[in-house]
N, C-alpha and C positions, 0 to 999 in steps of 0.2 A: 504494500500500500504506500502510495506516495504522500509525503508530508506536505501539508499546505503551508505556504508562507504567510507571515503576518502581513496585514494591510498597512499601508503608509510607508513613510521613509524609515530607513534603518537608523538606529540611534548612533550618534557619533561619540557621545560622552556618557559614561555611566555614573550613577549616584556616588559611588565611593570616590571617584576622581573629582566630582564637583565639590563634595564635602571637604576633601583634602585641600583643594586649591582655595576654596572659600575661607577655610580656617587660616591659611597662611595670609590671605588678603586682610581678613579681620584682625589678625595678630599684628601685622605690619602697619596697617593704616588706621586702625581703630574701628570699633563697631559703630559708633555714632556718626562717623565721617562718611560712611558709604551708603548710597541709595541703592535700591534694587536695580535700577537701570545701570548704574556704574558696575555693580557686581556682575550683572549679565554680560556687559560689554567686556569686562576683564576676563571672565570665564569663557567667553565666546559661546554662550548658550542663549536661547530665546526665553523671554519671560513666561510664555505659556508653559514651557517645559518645567520651569521652577514651580509654578503653581500646580501642575499636574503631579509632579513627583514629591513635592514637599508641602503643598498647601499654601504656599506664599513665602514671604520673607521671614515671618516668624517661625515657620517650620524649618526653614534652612538654618536660621540661627540656632534653633533648638538642636538640630542634628550636629552642628559644628561645635 
């Protein structure tokens, strides 16, 4: 039986990589100094992906 592919674009970045890189950004630049737009730009991810995987900026901060 042939496996079916998932619909949509393949993921470029995984959650562990996002958390690791976000933690280093928050550590280096400070938590209060970063907006979600800046974090997305520095991590090279889209904002809907952050909302889908973490529930928003608060979820990302909680994971880091």
